[in-house]
N, C-alpha and C positions, 0 to 999 in steps of 0.2 A: 351486402357482399354477394356477388353473383355466385351461382352454384359451380360445381366442378372443381373445388379446391382439392389439391392433391392429397389423397388419402383422407379427406376432410369430412364433409357432411353429405346427407342425403336430402333430396327435396329442394336444393338450392339455397334458401335462406339459412342463416345459422340457427340451429336448434337450441333449446335450453331456455331456462328462466332467469338467467343472470345471478343465481344464488351460488352457483358452485357445484350444484349436484349434477352428475352426468345424466344427460337426457337418455330415456329408455330407447334404445335402438336408433339412437341419433347419429352415431358415428360408425363408419364403416372402414375396412382396410386394417392393416397392421400397425404396430406400435411405431413410435419414432423417438429420436434422441431429443431430450429436453435442450432448451438453449436460451439465449438472451437476444433481445432486440436492442441494438445500439443506435440511437439517433443523436445528432449533433445538438448538444445542450448541456446544462448544468446541474440537472436533477438526476437522481439515481434510482433505478428500479430494475427488478428482475422479472422477466415474463416467463411463465411456466403454466402448463396445463393443470387443471384441477384434478384430484385423483380420479383415475378411470378414463380420462380424456386423452386425446392425441395432439400432437404438436403441429402437424402440417398446416392445419388451419390458421394458426397463430403465425407460423412462418410465412405463410402466404400474405397475411396482413402486413407483417413487417416489412416484407420486400416491396409491397405496394407504397410505402411511405417515402417521400423525398429524402434523399441523404440518409437512409436507413441501411444498417447492416445486420445481417442475421449471423450469429455465432452459435452453432451447434455444440451442445455440450458445455457451454460456457459456465464458469463458476463465479461466484461473488456478484457484484453488482455491474449493470451496464447502464449507460447514460440514456435517459429518456426525459426529454422536457415535456412541459405540460401541454404545448401546442400539439406535439407528436401524440401524446396520450389521448387527447381529444380526437385527433384524427383516427386513432385506433378505434375508439369507441363508435366514431361515425361510421367507420368501415364495417363494423359489426352490426350496424343498423340500431344502435343504442345511443342516446344523447346523454348529456351530463345531467339532465333534470328528470330523467325517467327511471328513478329507483336507484341509481348508482350513488355511492357515498362521496363526500367531499375528500380532498386530500387529508391523509392521516388515517384513512380506513381502507377498506377493500373496494376497488372499483370493479363491478361486475360487468362484463362484456357479454355480448350475445353467444349462445352456446355454453354458458357457464364458465367461460374463461376468466380467470382472476388475474388482475394486474395490481400489484401492491402500488398504492398511489405513491408519487415520487416525493411529495412534501409533507412534513408535518406542519400543521398551522399553529400560530401563537393562540394561546388561551383567549377566547373572546373575539377572535377574527371570524369574519364571514366566510363561507364557502366560495370557491371560485365563481359559480354560477350566480351568486348574488353580488358580486363586484361589477356593478354596471353603471356607476356614477361617472359623470363627466366634469371636467374642470369648467367653473364658470367663465363666460367670456370675459367678464371683467375681473379675473382672478388677481388679487393684489398678494404678490409673494411676501411682502413685508408682514401681512397678517397671518400667513400660513394657513393651515387647515385644522379644523377641529378633529377630535377623535372620530366622531361619526361620519364626517366627510372623508377622511382618509381611509377608513375601513371599507367604505362602499365604492371607492373610486376603481375604476376598471384599470387593470394593469397596464394596458396600451397607453393610458393617459400620462403614465410616468415617463414616457419617451419625450414629452414636452417640457419636462422639468429642466431648469438650468441651475447654476450654482446659487443664484439668488432664491430661486424656488425652494431648493433644498435647505438653504440656510434659514428660511423662514418657517419651516416646519417646526411644529411644537414638539418638544422631546416626549411629552406624554402621549402624544398621537402615534409616535413610532413604535410604542410597544405593542401595537397591533399590525405593524407592517408585515405583509405576507411575502414569501419567497417569490411568488408570481410578480408582485409589484416590484421588488427589489431587482429583478433580473431585467426589467425593462428600463431602468435608469441609465443614462449615458455615463461614461467614465468622467466626462467634464463636469456633470452635475454633482457627482460624488465628491469632487473638490470643495464643495461648498458645506460639507457636513462638519459639524462641531463636535468636540469631545463629549459634551453633555447629551447631544443627540445619539451618538454612537452607544454611550453608556446606557441610555433608555431603550435603545432599539430591541426588539424581541429577538433573542438568539436564533429562533426558527428562520427569521428573514435571510439569515446568512447562508441557508441552503441555496438561495437563488443567486448568490454573488458569482460574478465572473472574474477572471484573471485581470481583464483590463480595468474592471472597477476597483479591484484590490490595489493594483498599482497606482491608480490616481489618488488614492486616500492619503491624507497627511499622516505623518509618523506620530503626531501628538495624540491621534484618536487611540493608538494601540496601548496606552496606558490604561484604558478602560476594556482592554480585551481579556476576558476571564474564561474559565474552563467551559462553562455552558455555551459560550460563543464558539469556542474552538471545536466542541463536539458537534455542532451544527453547521460549521463552516463547509461549504462545498469544497471537495478536493481540488477541482480545477481552479478554484480561486487561489489556492496556496502557490500555484505557479507564478502568480503575479506579485507575490510578496517581495519586498525589497529589504535589503539588509537594515536600513535605517528603521523600517516598521518593526523588524524582528527585534532589534535592540531596544525599542521603546516598549516592548511587550513584557509584562510581568512573568515570573516563572510559573505561577499558578495556572496559567492558561494551557501550559504545555503538558499538564497531565491529562487532557482531554484529546491529545493528538491521536490519530488513528494511522494504521499502516498505509492507507490509500492517500491520506494527506501528506504523509512523510515522503512517499514516493514522488509527489509532485512539486516539492520545495526545490528551489534552485541551488545549485552548488555554492552560490555567493553566500547564501544564508549560513551554510556550514563553514565557510571561511571566516565568517564574523562571529561564530559561536564562541561563547565563554563556558567555563566549566560548569558554573551554577545552572545556566540554562540546559546544558547537556544532561546533567544529573536529574533535572526536573521533567525530562521527557518521558512519557509513558513507555514502560518497557516493551509492551506489545506492539507499539508504533514502530520499533526498530525492524519488524518484519519487512517494512517498506522501504528500508534504506537502499540507495542505489550506489554502485561503485564511485561514481563521480563525486557523490556527497561524502563518502568516507574519505576519499582521497584529499578532499578540501579541509578536513578537520585538522587543527593543529595538533602536534604530538601530545602536548600537555592536556588539551581537551579531550583527546582519546583515552589518555590515561585516567581521566576522571570519571569515564563510564562505570556504571555499576555492573555487577556480575550478572544480574537478571537482564540487563539491556543487552550485554554481549551474547548471552544465551539466546536471546529472541532474534538477533540479527539474521537477515537473510544470507545464506551461503554465498550468493552471487555478489553481495557487497564487498566480500574480502578481496575481490579482484582489484579493488582500488586501495587496499592496504598499502601503506608506504614503510620502507625500512626504518624511517624515523619514528613512526608510530610504534612498530615492534620494539624499538630500543626503549620506549617509555612504558610498555605494557608490563603490568604487574605479573609476577610468575603465577600467582593464585588465579588469574584470570585464564590462563591456559588450561586449567582444569575443566572449565566449563564449554570450551570449544568442542563443537562436534566434528566428526570426521570429515563431513561435507564442508564445513567452514575452513578447516585446515587445508584441504585439498584445493581450494580456490586461492590460496595465497601464492603469490608469484615466487619464483626462485630468489629474486632479490631480497625479498622480505625474509625468506628461510635462511638466507646467507648470513643474517646478523642475529639469529636466534641465540640466546644466552643459555649457558648450562642449567641455571635455576628454572628458566622457562621450559626448557626441554624435559627436565625431570618431571614437571607437572603435565606434560602432554599425554593424553590417554593413549594405551597401546592401539586401539582402534584407529585414532587419529593418525598416528604414525603410519600404520599399515595402509591408509588411504592415500598418502602422498604419492603423486605420480613419479614412477621411476626416473623420469627425465630430470625431475627436480632433486632427487637424492643427492647428487654430487655437490649441490649448494649447501648442504648442511655443514656447518663448521665441524672440523674433526674433533675439537675440544668438547663438543656437546655429546658426541658419541662415546666419550670417556665416562659418561654418566649414565649410559644405557642400562635400564632396569632389566630384570629377568622377564617381566611380563611384555616389556617393549621389544625385547629380542625374540621372544617366541611369536610376536605378531608380525614381525617384518616378512614381507614377501620375497620369495626367491629372486624375483625380478628387480627388486630394490637392492638386494645384497649384491647381485651380479654387476651393478653399476657403481658400487663404491669404489672410490679412489684409493690408491696406495696409502695415502695420509689417513684417510678415514679408516681403512682396515687396520692400520697400525695403532689407531686410537681406540679401537673397540674395547669396551670395559671387560677385563678378564673375569670380573665377578658375575658377568652375565653369560660367560662362555658356555656353561653346561645347559644353558636354555635353548641354544641353537640346535637344530635337528640335522640329521644327514640330509634330508630333502632340501633344506635351505642352503646348504654349503656344497652340494655335489656339483654344481656348475662353475664353481671357482676353479680357475686354472692353477697349475703349479706356481706360476708367476705370482698370482694373487696370493697364494698361501705363504709365499716367502714375505709378503708385506705384514703378516699377522704377528704380533708380538709372541715371544716365547711363553709368556705368562698366560696368554690367551690360548695357545695351542695346548699348553699343559692342562688347562681347566676343561677342555672339550670332553665330551662323551666319547667312549671308544668308537661308537658308531659314526659320529660326526668326524672324528679324526680319520677314520678309514675312508670316509667320503672324500676327504681332501687329498688322500694318498692315492686313490684310484685315478 
C-alpha cells in the first residue's frame, strides 16, 4: 500500500507484524471512528482496528476496493466476500500464505490490522489457500468426486458444475464442502441436488449460499433442513426462500433463526406461515421482523406468538400490524409491549382495542401514544382507565380527547388526574365530563377546570 494514507502510517509501508500488537511509533495523527467495510458478497465480517490503532488506514484500503462501501461507526456485521478479503490482504502487502490464518480464525493484515475471517470451515476441510485442484478434463459426472478430490478443488472450478455434475456428487464428500466452493455454484446447478446430498452437506457450506441458489433448490430438500443448517445459513440466502420451501421445512430448524436472517425473509413466507412454525421461531430472531412481514401474518398466526417473541419484536415492525391481528391478540400479550412498540401502532389498530387489552397496557405505553392517535381509542376502553394510566397521560393527550371519550373516562381514576393535566381543557370540554367523574376529582384538579 503506498504511503500517505490519511492519518495512517509513517514510512510508506504498513507497519506491524500482523499479530494485532500496535507497532511502536508506527501510527501518527489523531483517533478515528471505527467502522465497517461493506463489499458485495455473501459473507459477513466486521473490520476494526486492533487496540491502540487507527481506522483511517483500513478505511483507505476499503475505499480502494471495487464496489466497496465504508460505513463509519457501523454496528453488527457488514458483508465481505472472500475475494474482497484477499484483496484487502494484498493491498496491505500480505498474502494468504505468509502467516495469516485460514477462515475461521483471525486474518492478520499489515499494520496489525485484524479482519475476522468471513467463513467458518467444516471440520476436516482445507484452508482456502490449499484448494487448488482442477477438474479432470475427462471428468465423468456420473462417477462424482471422492472426498479428497472435492476438498482440494479450487472454488472457481465449481462454476463449471451443471445439474448432472451436482447430482453425481457423493453425499459423503459434501460434508467437507466449503462456503467458498458453495458460493461459486450456479443456481441451475443447484437444481440437481438431492435430499440425501443436502442432508449430508456441511452446515458451514451454507454460509456461502446466495439468494439465487436458494430459490433454485427443490422444496423436497428442505425436509432435511435442521437447526445447525439454519444457524450457518447466509442471511442474504433467506431472501430467495420460497413459500413451498418454507412449508417443507421442519419446525426444529426455526430455533436457529437469527434477526439478520429474519429481516431478509420475504413477506410471502409469512403469508404462508402456520401457528406451529410461528411458535417454533427463535424469540431473539423477532428483533429482525419487518413491517411488511408482520402485515402478512394471518390473525390466528399472530395470536399464536409467544410472549417472549412479542417482547423481542422490533418496534418498527408494529407499523405493519393490522386491526384484524389486534382483535385476535390476547390481553395478556399487551402487558409485555414496550412503549416504543405501542407508539408504532397505527390509529386503525388502536381503534379496535378491547377493554381487556387496554387494562393490560402499561402506563408508560399509554403515555407514549402520539396525541394525534389518541382520538382513535374507543371510548369504552377509557371507562377501564386505571389510576396509574390516568396519572401517566400527557396533557397533550388529554387535550385531544373527544367529547365521547371525555364522557367515558373512568370516575374511579378521576382522583389520579392532576391540575396540570386538566388545566388546558376548555369549559366546553368540562361539560362533556360525567358528574361522577367531576365529583371524584381532587379540589385542585376541579379548580383547574373552573379557571
